[in-house]
C-alpha positions in Angstrom: 0.3 6.1 -7.2 0.1 2.1 -6.8 -3.3 0.9 -6.0 -4.4 -1.4 -3.4 -6.3 -4.6 -4.1 -9.1 -5.5 -1.4 -10.0 -9.2 -2.1 -12.7 -11.0 -0.2 -13.4 -14.5 -0.2 -17.3 -14.0 0.1 -19.6 -11.0 -0.5 -20.5 -11.7 3.3 -17.2 -10.0 4.1 -18.1 -6.6 2.6 -19.6 -5.1 5.6 -16.3 -6.0 7.7 -14.5 -4.5 5.0 -16.2 -1.3 4.5 -14.1 0.6 7.3 -10.9 -0.4 5.2 -12.5 1.0 2.0 -13.4 4.2 4.0 -10.2 4.6 5.2 -8.2 4.2 1.7 -10.5 6.7 0.4 -9.7 9.3 3.0 -6.1 8.9 2.2 -6.9 9.2 -1.5 -5.4 5.9 -2.2 -6.7 4.0 -5.3 -8.4 0.7 -4.7 -10.3 -2.0 -6.4 -12.5 -4.7 -4.6 -12.8 -8.1 -5.8 -14.4 -11.5 -4.8 -12.1 -14.4 -5.1 -12.3 -17.6 -3.3 -9.1 -19.7 -2.5 -11.3 -22.7 -2.8 -13.9 -22.1 -5.1 -11.8 -20.0 -7.9 -8.4 -21.1 -7.3 -7.5 -20.5 -10.7 -8.7 -16.9 -10.6 -6.9 -16.4 -7.3 -3.8 -17.4 -9.3 -4.5 -15.3 -12.1 -5.3 -12.1 -10.1 -2.2 -12.5 -7.9 0.2 -13.4 -10.8 -0.8 -10.2 -12.6 -1.3 -7.8 -9.7 2.0 -6.3 -10.0 1.7 -5.5 -13.5 -1.8 -4.5 -13.1 -0.6 -1.3 -10.9 -1.2 -2.9 -7.4 1.3 -2.3 -4.9 -0.4 -4.1 -1.9 -3.0 -6.6 -1.6 -5.2 -6.9 1.4 -7.0 -10.3 1.6 -10.1 -10.9 3.8 -11.5 -14.4 4.6 -13.1 -16.4 7.5 -13.0 -19.9 8.6 -10.2 -22.0 6.8 -9.1 -18.4 5.5 -6.6 -19.7 2.8 -7.1 -16.7 0.7 -4.2 -14.4 1.7 -1.8 -17.5 1.6 -2.8 -18.6 -1.7 -2.5 -14.9 -3.3 0.8 -14.5 -1.3 2.2 -17.8 -3.1 1.5 -16.2 -6.5 2.9 -12.7 -6.0 5.9 -10.9 -4.6 3.7 -8.1 -3.4 2.9 -7.7 0.3 -0.2 -9.3 1.5 -2.2 -8.3 4.5 -4.6 -10.5 5.9 -7.9 -9.6 7.6 -9.3 -12.6 9.5 -13.3 -12.5 9.6 -15.2 -13.0 12.7 -16.8 -16.6 12.5 -19.7 -18.1 14.5 -17.9 -21.4 15.1 -14.6 -19.8 16.8 -15.0 -16.1 16.8 -12.4 -15.7 14.0 -9.7 -17.4 16.0 -9.9 -20.0 13.2 -9.3 -17.3 10.8 -6.7 -15.9 12.4 -4.6 -19.1 12.8 -5.2 -19.9 9.3 -3.6 -16.7 8.1 -0.5 -16.2 10.7 0.5 -19.9 10.7 2.0 -19.7 6.9 4.9 -21.7 6.2 8.5 -20.2 5.6 8.8 -18.1 2.7 5.3 -17.3 2.1 4.2 -14.5 4.6 1.1 -12.9 5.3 1.0 -9.9 7.5 -2.2 -10.2 9.7 -4.1 -7.6 11.5 -6.7 -8.3 14.1 -10.1 -10.2 13.6 -12.3 -7.9 11.8 -9.3 -5.3 11.5 -10.0 -3.8 8.3 -9.4 -0.3 9.1 -5.8 -1.3 10.4 -5.3 -3.3 7.3 -5.9 -0.1 5.3 -3.5 1.8 7.5 -0.7 -0.7 7.1 -1.1 -0.8 3.3 -0.9 3.0 3.5 2.4 2.9 5.5 3.6 0.4 2.9 2.9 2.5 0.0 4.1 5.7 1.7 7.6 4.1 1.9 8.0 5.6 -1.7 5.7 8.3 -1.7 6.4 11.5 0.1 2.9 13.2 -0.3 1.3 9.8 1.2 3.9 9.8 3.9 2.7 13.4 5.0 -0.8 12.6 5.0 -0.1 9.5 7.1 2.0 11.8 9.5 -1.0 14.4 9.7 -3.4 11.4 10.4 -1.1 10.2 13.3 -1.0 13.9 14.8 -4.8 13.8 14.5 -5.0 10.9 16.4 -2.6 12.1 19.1 -4.6 15.4 19.4 -7.8 13.5 20.0 -6.5 11.6 22.6 -5.0 14.7 24.5 -8.3 16.4 24.1 -10.0 13.6 25.8 -7.6 13.7 28.4 -8.2 17.4 29.0 -12.0 16.7 29.4 -11.7 13.8 31.5 -9.3 16.0 33.9 -12.4 18.3 34.4 -14.8 15.5 35.4 -15.5 14.9 39.3 -15.1 11.4 40.3 
């Protein structure tokens, strides 16, 4: 099975990315976690992204805040899909990060989830890998069924409430 690379611009992003790692683990998807800065270690970003496919990766998840160029820099050096996770910031609440990720120039796409949406980044990565992995697609279908069942159970319980 292909691996997922979870790349953060700083170790301060780790707490936000823990749900992503937990979700990937729940799907038994192998992953590696790296700290690479688009601005402070651009050569490392180029090296990592350029060799990601040959290193056994199928998707890159890039988390960054503020200028948040990490996803775009990695996408510039690979043909793998890159999913951006904008990290909430103190200045603009993550809007700055979000806009830095979604406003990519033509030809260098970065898929983007919600601010601090690392769980959804993991699910999107699983969906991408499941395109060519039937067993993973089955796990994903079971996950979606479980989510639906939980909502139906909540609906059943609320119908018993007196308002």
